[in-house]
N, C-alpha and C positions, 0 to 999 in steps of 0.2 A: 797307588794311587792313581787319578787323573793325570790323564798327558797336559800339558801345559797351554794354556792358549796362549791369544796376540796378546791379550791382555795382560797375563803372566810373564810374558816376554817382556814386553813394554816396561811394567815397574821396575823389571831389573834394570834397564838398558837407559828406558828415559829418550830414545830416539825417536826423532820426528820425522825421517824418511829412513827405508829401505831399496837395498836394488832388489831387482826384479827378482833373483834366483832367490834372496831372501824373504822375499812377499811368500816366491810358490814353497817355498819349506814352512815358512805360517801359517800357512792356508793348508798346505796339506795337498799342492797340485802341480803339477809340469809347470815348467819355466815358460814354455810354447803358447801355454792357455792363458800365464800372464800378457807376454808376448801378444796374441790376438787379441786379447782386451785392452790393451793399451792403442792398437792398430785401429780398432773399431772404434777407437774413443770411450768404450764402458767405465777404462781405467784412467784415470788423469795420470801422468808423470809429467816428471819433469828432467832437463837434460843440464847438468853444467861441467861445463869442458863435455868431456868424451867420457863421462858418467852420467847414466839413467837412472834417476831416483822415481821413488813411489812415496809420494806423504802416506803417512800411517792413517789420516784421516780420510783420504781416498778410495786406500785400502779398508779400511772399514763401509766405506759408503756399496763400494762395489759389492762387497759382499751383502751388504742391506738389500742392495738393489735385487740380487740372484737371490736371496732366500723369500724376498716377496714373489720376484717371480715365478718359482717352484710351488708357492701356496699357491698363487692363482692358477698355474696352470695343471694344479697335481687333479686327477681326476675323484670324485666323490666315488664309496663305494654304495651300490646300488640302495642297500637298507639305509644309506645316510641322505637319500634322496626322496623329501617330502613325497606323502603318495602313492612312493613305488614300497610294494611288498616284497622282500629279498625272494621268496617260494616262487614270483615271478619271472623272475629275470634264469637267461638259459647264457650258457658257456657255447658262443658258436667260435667254431672254426675261422683262421685267417682266411683269406680268400685265396691269396698267392696259396698257398696249400693246398685249394680246392681245384684253383687250374692246375697247379701241378701234377697233380692225381689225374685230371681229367686229360691233360694231355697226354702220359703216357697212358693211359688207357687208351687213349684213341689212336694210339701206335701202337700198342697191342691189338685192336681191330682190326686196322687196316692192313695188319703182316700177315695174319689169321688167314683176312679174305684174300687175299693174292695168293696166300699157300695153295687157298684151294681150287683154284683155277685154271 
């Protein structure tokens, strides 16, 4: 059976707003992420007395904007880029790895040249 979605939950409760903890549980992320989104202004919330609430509509809008952002930012594989043959692509090592290896080999070379003197 599939896991319940936010729509399933709302159909059962018909709530208009939820607490940050419940919003995090519904979405499947941590409360800290919810509070960071509220703090940055990406996720709208309201405070009634001492209680902070997130409107379900705001939560849906925030999720939709996050989904769109990941679709835009997701790199396409080389074979999906027009005019690029997948056989022409190469896997390159991360630059940081090359620098680390080079630094280690330089240290080895320095210590071996100073031992011979």
